[in-house]
C-alpha positions as CSV (number, residue, x, y, z in Angstrom):
1,X,-20.8,21.9,-6.7
2,X,-17.7,19.8,-6.2
3,X,-17.5,17.9,-2.9
4,X,-13.7,17.5,-3.1
5,X,-11.4,20.4,-2.3
6,X,-8.6,21.3,-4.7
7,X,-5.4,19.5,-3.7
8,X,-1.8,20.2,-4.8
9,X,-0.5,17.1,-6.4
10,X,2.8,15.8,-5.0
11,X,5.0,13.0,-5.9
12,X,4.1,9.4,-5.3
13,X,5.3,7.9,-2.0
14,X,7.8,5.9,-3.9
15,X,10.1,8.8,-4.6
16,X,11.8,9.4,-1.3
17,X,15.4,10.4,-1.5
18,X,18.1,8.5,0.3
19,X,18.1,10.9,3.3
20,X,14.7,10.6,4.9
21,X,12.9,13.9,5.8
22,X,11.2,14.1,9.2
23,X,7.6,13.0,9.4
24,X,4.9,15.6,10.0
25,X,4.2,16.4,13.6
26,X,0.7,15.1,13.3
27,X,1.8,11.5,12.8
28,X,-0.2,9.1,15.0
29,X,2.4,7.9,17.5
30,X,0.8,7.4,20.9
31,X,1.0,4.1,22.8
32,X,-2.7,3.4,22.7
33,X,-5.5,4.3,20.3
34,X,-7.9,6.0,22.7
35,X,-6.2,9.4,23.2
36,X,-6.1,12.4,20.9
37,X,-4.6,15.8,21.5
38,X,-6.1,17.1,24.7
39,X,-6.9,20.4,22.9
40,X,-9.6,19.9,20.3
41,X,-9.2,23.4,19.0
42,X,-5.5,22.7,18.5
43,X,-6.4,19.5,16.6
44,X,-8.9,21.2,14.3
45,X,-6.5,24.1,13.7
46,X,-3.7,21.6,12.8
47,X,-6.1,19.8,10.4
48,X,-6.9,23.0,8.6
49,X,-3.3,24.0,8.3
50,X,-2.1,20.7,7.1
51,X,-4.9,20.5,4.6
52,X,-3.6,23.4,2.7
53,X,0.1,22.4,2.6
54,X,0.5,18.7,3.0
55,X,-2.7,17.3,1.5
56,X,-1.2,14.7,-0.8
57,X,2.3,14.6,0.7
58,X,4.0,11.2,0.6
59,X,4.3,9.2,3.8
60,X,7.8,9.5,5.2
61,X,9.6,7.8,8.0
62,X,11.4,9.6,10.7
63,X,14.8,8.4,12.0
64,X,13.5,9.0,15.5
65,X,10.1,7.5,15.3
66,X,10.8,5.1,18.1
67,X,13.5,4.6,20.8
68,X,16.2,2.3,19.5
69,X,16.4,-1.0,21.3
70,X,19.7,-2.6,22.4
71,X,21.2,-4.4,19.3
72,X,21.3,-7.8,21.1
73,X,17.5,-7.6,21.6
74,X,16.7,-6.8,18.0
75,X,15.9,-9.0,15.0
76,X,18.3,-9.2,12.1
77,X,16.8,-7.7,9.0
78,X,17.6,-7.5,5.3
79,X,16.3,-5.3,2.4
80,X,15.2,-6.7,-0.9
81,X,14.7,-4.0,-3.5
82,X,16.9,-1.0,-2.8
83,X,15.0,1.8,-4.5
84,X,13.6,4.9,-2.9
85,X,10.6,3.2,-1.1
86,X,12.5,0.1,0.0
87,X,15.5,2.1,1.2
88,X,13.2,4.4,3.2
89,X,11.4,1.4,4.8
90,X,14.7,-0.2,5.7
91,X,16.0,3.0,7.3
92,X,12.9,3.1,9.5
93,X,13.3,-0.6,10.3
94,X,16.9,-0.1,11.3
95,X,15.7,1.7,14.4
96,X,14.3,-1.6,15.7
97,X,16.4,-4.2,13.8
98,X,19.9,-4.9,12.9
99,X,20.6,-4.4,9.2
100,X,22.8,-7.3,7.9
101,X,22.2,-7.6,4.1
102,X,20.5,-6.1,1.1
103,X,19.6,-7.4,-2.4
104,X,18.9,-5.8,-5.8
105,X,19.3,-6.8,-9.4
106,X,20.6,-3.2,-10.0
107,X,24.1,-3.2,-8.4
108,X,24.2,0.6,-8.5
109,X,21.1,0.8,-6.2
110,X,22.5,-1.8,-3.9
111,X,25.8,0.1,-3.6
112,X,24.0,3.3,-2.7
113,X,22.2,1.6,0.1
114,X,25.4,0.0,1.4
115,X,27.1,3.4,1.5
116,X,24.2,4.8,3.5
117,X,24.4,1.8,5.9
118,X,28.1,2.4,6.4
119,X,28.0,6.2,6.5
120,X,24.7,6.8,8.4
121,X,24.0,3.6,10.3
122,X,27.6,2.7,10.9
123,X,27.2,-1.0,9.8
124,X,28.7,-3.1,7.1
125,X,26.2,-5.2,5.3
126,X,26.4,-8.0,2.7
127,X,25.0,-7.6,-0.8
128,X,23.2,-10.0,-3.1
129,X,21.8,-10.0,-6.6
130,X,19.6,-13.1,-6.1
131,X,17.1,-12.8,-3.3
132,X,17.0,-16.6,-3.0
133,X,20.6,-16.7,-1.8
134,X,19.8,-14.0,0.8
135,X,16.8,-16.0,2.1
136,X,19.0,-19.1,2.6
137,X,20.6,-17.3,5.6
138,X,19.4,-18.6,8.9
139,X,20.6,-15.5,10.8
140,X,18.1,-13.2,9.1
141,X,14.8,-12.9,11.0
142,X,12.8,-10.5,8.8
143,X,13.0,-8.8,5.4
144,X,11.9,-5.4,4.1
145,X,10.8,-5.7,0.5
146,X,10.4,-2.8,-1.9
147,X,10.6,-4.3,-5.3
148,X,8.3,-3.6,-8.4
149,X,4.9,-5.1,-8.1
150,X,5.5,-8.1,-10.4
151,X,8.1,-9.4,-8.0
152,X,6.1,-9.1,-4.8
153,X,4.4,-12.5,-4.7
154,X,7.4,-14.7,-5.6
155,X,9.6,-12.9,-2.9
156,X,6.9,-12.8,-0.3
157,X,6.0,-16.4,-0.5
158,X,9.7,-17.5,-0.6
159,X,10.4,-15.3,2.4
160,X,7.7,-16.6,4.7
161,X,8.4,-20.2,3.7
162,X,12.1,-19.6,4.7
163,X,10.9,-18.6,8.1
164,X,11.2,-14.8,7.7
165,X,8.7,-12.2,8.9
166,X,8.0,-9.7,6.1
167,X,7.3,-6.0,5.8
168,X,6.2,-5.9,2.1
169,X,5.4,-2.9,0.1
170,X,2.0,-2.3,-1.6
171,X,0.2,-3.2,-3.7
172,X,0.3,-6.7,-2.4
173,X,0.0,-8.5,-5.7
174,X,0.1,-8.2,-9.5
175,X,-3.0,-10.5,-9.9
176,X,-6.0,-11.7,-7.9
177,X,-4.8,-15.3,-7.8
178,X,-1.4,-14.3,-6.4
179,X,-3.2,-12.9,-3.4
180,X,-4.7,-16.3,-2.7
181,X,-1.3,-17.8,-2.8
182,X,0.2,-15.3,-0.4
183,X,-2.6,-15.7,2.1
184,X,-2.2,-19.4,2.0
185,X,1.6,-19.2,2.5
186,X,1.4,-16.8,5.4
187,X,-1.3,-18.8,7.2
188,X,0.6,-22.0,6.8
189,X,4.0,-20.5,7.9
190,X,2.7,-18.5,10.8
191,X,4.9,-15.6,9.9
192,X,4.1,-11.9,10.6
193,X,3.4,-10.0,7.4
194,X,2.8,-6.2,7.4
195,X,1.8,-4.6,4.1
196,X,3.0,-1.1,3.6
197,X,-0.4,0.6,3.4
198,X,0.6,3.2,6.0
199,X,-2.8,5.0,6.0
200,X,-4.1,2.2,8.3
201,X,-1.8,3.6,11.0
202,X,-2.8,7.2,10.5
203,X,-5.1,8.6,13.2
204,X,-7.3,10.6,10.8
205,X,-8.0,7.6,8.5
206,X,-8.8,5.5,11.6
207,X,-11.3,8.2,12.8
208,X,-12.9,8.4,9.3
209,X,-13.3,4.6,9.3
210,X,-14.8,4.6,12.8
211,X,-17.3,7.3,11.9
212,X,-18.3,5.5,8.6
213,X,-18.9,2.2,10.4
214,X,-20.8,3.8,13.3
215,X,-23.9,4.7,11.3
216,X,-23.5,8.4,11.9
217,X,-23.4,9.0,8.2
218,X,-26.4,6.7,7.4
219,X,-27.2,3.1,6.7
220,X,-26.1,3.0,3.1
221,X,-22.7,4.5,2.2
222,X,-20.9,5.5,-1.0
223,X,-17.2,5.8,-0.6
224,X,-15.6,7.8,-3.5
225,X,-11.8,7.3,-3.9
226,X,-10.1,9.9,-5.9
227,X,-6.5,8.8,-6.7
228,X,-5.3,11.1,-9.5
229,X,-4.9,10.5,-13.2
230,X,-2.2,8.2,-14.7
231,X,0.5,9.6,-17.0
232,X,0.5,9.6,-20.8
233,X,3.8,9.3,-22.5
234,X,5.7,7.5,-25.3
235,X,6.6,5.9,-27.5
236,X,10.0,5.3,-25.8
237,X,13.2,4.3,-27.4
238,X,14.6,0.8,-27.0
239,X,18.2,0.7,-25.8
240,X,20.8,-1.6,-24.2
241,X,20.3,-2.0,-20.5
242,X,22.9,-0.3,-18.2
243,X,25.7,-2.7,-17.2
244,X,24.8,-2.6,-13.5
245,X,21.3,-3.9,-14.2
246,X,20.4,-7.6,-14.7
247,X,17.5,-6.8,-17.1
248,X,16.3,-10.4,-17.5
249,X,16.1,-10.9,-13.8
250,X,14.4,-7.6,-13.3
251,X,11.7,-8.7,-15.8
252,X,11.1,-11.9,-13.9
253,X,7.7,-13.5,-14.7
254,X,6.9,-10.7,-17.2
255,X,7.4,-11.1,-21.0
256,X,10.9,-10.7,-22.3
257,X,11.1,-7.4,-24.1
258,X,14.0,-5.0,-25.1
259,X,15.1,-2.6,-22.4
260,X,13.4,0.7,-22.2
261,X,14.5,3.1,-19.5
262,X,11.0,4.1,-18.8
263,X,9.9,0.5,-18.1
264,X,12.2,0.3,-15.1
265,X,12.5,1.6,-11.6
266,X,9.9,4.2,-10.6
267,X,8.1,4.2,-14.0
268,X,7.4,0.4,-13.9
269,X,4.0,1.3,-12.4
270,X,2.7,2.8,-15.6
271,X,3.0,-0.6,-17.5
272,X,0.4,-3.3,-17.1
273,X,3.1,-5.9,-17.5
274,X,4.5,-5.0,-14.1
275,X,1.7,-3.1,-12.2
276,X,-1.8,-1.7,-12.5
277,X,-1.2,2.0,-12.8
278,X,-2.8,4.5,-10.5
279,X,-5.7,2.1,-9.9
280,X,-3.4,-0.2,-7.9
281,X,-0.6,2.2,-6.9
282,X,-2.8,4.8,-5.2
283,X,-6.0,2.8,-5.3
284,X,-4.7,0.2,-2.9
285,X,-4.4,2.9,-0.3
286,X,-7.8,4.5,-0.6
287,X,-9.8,1.5,-1.6
288,X,-8.5,-0.2,1.5
289,X,-9.7,2.6,3.7
290,X,-13.0,2.6,1.8
291,X,-13.6,-1.1,2.2
292,X,-12.8,-1.0,5.9
293,X,-15.1,2.0,6.3
294,X,-18.1,0.3,4.7
295,X,-17.5,-3.0,6.6
296,X,-16.2,-5.1,3.6
297,X,-12.6,-5.5,4.6
298,X,-13.0,-9.3,4.8
299,X,-15.2,-9.6,1.7
300,X,-15.5,-8.0,-1.6
301,X,-17.9,-6.5,-4.2
302,X,-20.6,-8.5,-6.1
303,X,-20.5,-6.3,-9.2
304,X,-18.0,-4.0,-10.9
305,X,-18.1,-1.8,-14.0
306,X,-15.9,0.9,-15.3
307,X,-14.4,2.8,-18.2
308,X,-10.9,4.2,-18.7
309,X,-8.6,5.6,-21.4
310,X,-5.7,3.4,-22.3
311,X,-2.8,4.1,-24.8
312,X,-2.6,1.0,-27.0
313,X,0.5,2.1,-29.0
314,X,3.7,0.1,-28.8
315,X,6.3,1.2,-26.2
316,X,4.0,3.6,-24.5
317,X,2.7,3.8,-20.9
318,X,-0.4,1.5,-21.1
319,X,-2.1,1.7,-17.7
320,X,-5.4,3.7,-17.4
321,X,-4.9,7.5,-17.8
322,X,-8.4,8.6,-16.7
323,X,-11.0,6.3,-15.3
324,X,-14.2,5.8,-13.3
325,X,-15.1,2.5,-11.8
326,X,-18.0,1.4,-9.5
327,X,-17.9,-1.5,-7.1
328,X,-21.3,-2.6,-5.6
329,X,-21.5,-4.7,-2.4
330,X,-24.1,-7.1,-1.1
331,X,-25.0,-4.8,1.8
332,X,-26.0,-2.0,-0.6
333,X,-22.9,0.0,-0.1
334,X,-20.7,1.0,-3.0
335,X,-17.2,2.3,-3.8
336,X,-16.3,4.6,-6.7
337,X,-12.7,4.7,-7.9
338,X,-11.9,7.6,-10.1
339,X,-9.0,9.8,-11.2
340,X,-10.2,13.0,-9.6
341,X,-10.7,15.7,-8.6
342,X,-8.1,15.9,-5.8
343,X,-6.9,13.0,-3.8
344,X,-8.7,11.4,-0.8
345,X,-11.8,9.4,0.3
346,X,-15.3,10.9,0.6
347,X,-17.7,8.9,2.7
348,X,-21.4,9.9,2.1
349,X,-24.6,8.5,3.5
350,X,-28.2,9.7,3.6
351,X,-27.5,11.8,6.7
352,X,-24.0,13.2,6.6
353,X,-20.7,13.1,4.7
354,X,-17.0,13.4,5.6
355,X,-13.8,13.7,3.6
356,X,-10.4,12.3,4.6
357,X,-7.0,12.6,3.0
358,X,-3.4,12.6,4.2
359,X,-3.2,15.3,6.9
360,X,-6.9,16.2,7.0
361,X,-10.3,15.0,8.1
362,X,-13.2,17.4,7.2
363,X,-16.9,17.7,7.5
364,X,-19.6,19.4,9.7
365,X,-20.0,16.1,11.6
366,X,-16.3,16.1,12.4
367,X,-16.5,19.6,13.9
368,X,-19.5,18.5,16.0
369,X,-17.7,15.5,17.3
370,X,-14.6,17.4,18.4
371,X,-16.6,20.1,20.1
372,X,-18.5,17.6,22.3
373,X,-16.5,15.8,25.0
374,X,-18.9,12.9,25.1
375,X,-18.9,12.4,21.4
376,X,-15.1,12.7,21.2
377,X,-14.7,10.0,23.9
378,X,-17.1,7.8,22.1
379,X,-15.2,8.1,18.8
380,X,-11.9,7.4,20.6
381,X,-13.4,4.1,21.9
382,X,-14.6,3.2,18.4
383,X,-11.1,3.9,17.0
384,X,-9.5,1.7,19.7
385,X,-11.9,-1.1,18.8
386,X,-10.8,-1.2,15.1
387,X,-7.5,-3.0,16.0
388,X,-6.5,-4.6,19.3
389,X,-2.8,-4.8,18.8
390,X,0.0,-2.4,19.9
391,X,0.1,0.6,17.6
392,X,3.1,2.4,19.2
393,X,5.8,3.5,16.8
394,X,3.5,4.0,13.8
395,X,3.3,1.5,11.0
396,X,6.8,0.2,11.1
397,X,6.7,0.1,14.9
398,X,3.5,-2.0,14.7
399,X,5.4,-4.5,12.5
400,X,8.2,-4.9,15.1
401,X,5.7,-5.1,18.0
402,X,4.0,-8.0,16.1
403,X,7.3,-9.7,15.6
404,X,7.5,-9.9,19.4
405,X,3.9,-10.8,20.2
406,X,3.2,-12.9,17.0
407,X,-0.1,-11.1,16.4
408,X,-1.4,-10.0,13.0
409,X,-0.3,-6.5,12.2
410,X,-2.7,-3.6,11.4
411,X,-2.2,-4.2,7.6
412,X,-2.5,-8.0,7.5
413,X,-2.3,-9.8,4.2
414,X,-5.9,-11.1,4.3
415,X,-7.6,-7.7,4.3
416,X,-5.0,-6.3,1.9
417,X,-5.7,-9.1,-0.5
418,X,-9.3,-8.1,-0.4
419,X,-8.5,-4.5,-1.0
420,X,-6.1,-5.0,-3.9
421,X,-8.6,-7.6,-5.4
422,X,-11.1,-4.7,-5.8
423,X,-8.5,-2.7,-7.6
424,X,-7.7,-5.6,-9.9
425,X,-11.4,-6.0,-10.6
426,X,-11.6,-2.4,-11.7
427,X,-8.7,-2.9,-14.2
428,X,-10.3,-6.1,-15.5
429,X,-13.7,-4.4,-16.0
430,X,-12.2,-1.5,-17.8
431,X,-10.2,-3.8,-20.1
432,X,-13.2,-5.9,-20.9
433,X,-15.5,-2.9,-21.2
434,X,-18.5,-4.5,-19.6
435,X,-20.2,-5.0,-16.2
436,X,-18.9,-8.0,-14.3
437,X,-20.4,-10.1,-11.5
438,X,-18.1,-11.3,-8.8
439,X,-18.5,-14.0,-6.1
440,X,-16.5,-12.7,-3.1
441,X,-16.7,-16.2,-1.4
442,X,-15.4,-18.3,-4.3
443,X,-13.3,-15.3,-5.4
444,X,-14.2,-15.8,-9.1
445,X,-16.3,-14.1,-11.7
446,X,-19.8,-15.5,-12.3
447,X,-20.6,-16.9,-15.7
448,X,-17.7,-15.2,-17.5
449,X,-14.7,-17.5,-18.4
450,X,-12.9,-14.7,-20.2
451,X,-12.9,-12.5,-17.0
452,X,-12.0,-15.6,-14.9
453,X,-8.9,-16.2,-17.0
454,X,-7.7,-12.7,-16.1
455,X,-7.4,-13.5,-12.4
456,X,-3.9,-14.8,-13.3
457,X,-1.3,-14.3,-15.9
458,X,1.1,-16.5,-17.8
459,X,4.5,-16.5,-16.1
460,X,7.8,-16.6,-18.0
461,X,10.1,-19.5,-17.1
462,X,12.2,-19.9,-15.0
463,X,10.6,-17.2,-13.0
464,X,7.3,-18.9,-12.3
465,X,6.0,-18.5,-8.7
466,X,6.2,-21.6,-6.6
467,X,3.1,-23.2,-5.2
């Protein structure tokens, strides 16, 4: 019998239109982390209702998620990467910061964001094609970055080294070694860096993590992350790039190839040259929750193996279409990453099991907890202990709170590097088609030079990443 409920598949969280829809009413928004709805029956009813209709809905920002502060008390912010996700993030950030600039190698996308800023936010902003020119500005305090994955590391490192705080989209990196560079740069610079893994700010995921870590499920845990299958399509036609797109700059560190429409913008994530497919795109969300839940958020697995189906034809999507990977940890816990069924994280121990997804937390144990005042209070305290910072205003609000108090945000680069490393390990194991041993302290493969070489990639000049 399947342990995962059927879920209606929805679009990836990177497909928001320019006008942001309102966030669901169940979004975690309170000042502290110890209170839930006062009516447990209302909570459980809401969970059940949402499970049926918003199970895999993308995270969306509300234009009213937090009270806007006086403009003179707000940091100046700029957007790098004006696609759907970046624009949505910047709209949310504009509630707490002053938009002053944007940057994109596609002038059409930049122009659309400028029009939104003028028409909806009532501000005139400067535009750039080269992010380095934007980062030279001393009046910019923070950037919102929503570029394709292969540009993340170069921009993130340059931003923190130029003295900017960063809200950077997931997945954090294209390779394992890039994550090491980002962690080093953030630590040395002392900048605030929030990764856009918004599930960390979602109350239900926090409750699932607290339950898993508490021992209620058992001593040894298996966290199964179902993230959906990757697409299969192609071969695609090579054409001339549109005049508004600087194709060479868009490719950046990746190999120089002829323009194909399906390589660019949203579809970039289905090419290994620029991303890691579903394993990194959705995997970074759920594997992060799984590692936090099993107590491995500051470490990593010791063994990984997996199998997947890849299309090896020229000019076709080449990330894994279907896949199953297993990550084993030193404490005896394990994480399974697979394409389905459904979408969510299933935590299972020798005593109990729970299932969490966007909008729903299920399980007999969950029902027992929320029908017992003492157990509910105990769980609330455990949730509060997961993160000591100010969570008001949701994920973006947490970023701006941390800009003020200079604390690490709830999605810090160090734990996010560990989570995306596990996703990269899955892809490497599938490509090499063998079991691999991993040293989470040295962050290297054990006795496998071929695998070790895949921690990094050759970078095309002049787009090599500094440091």
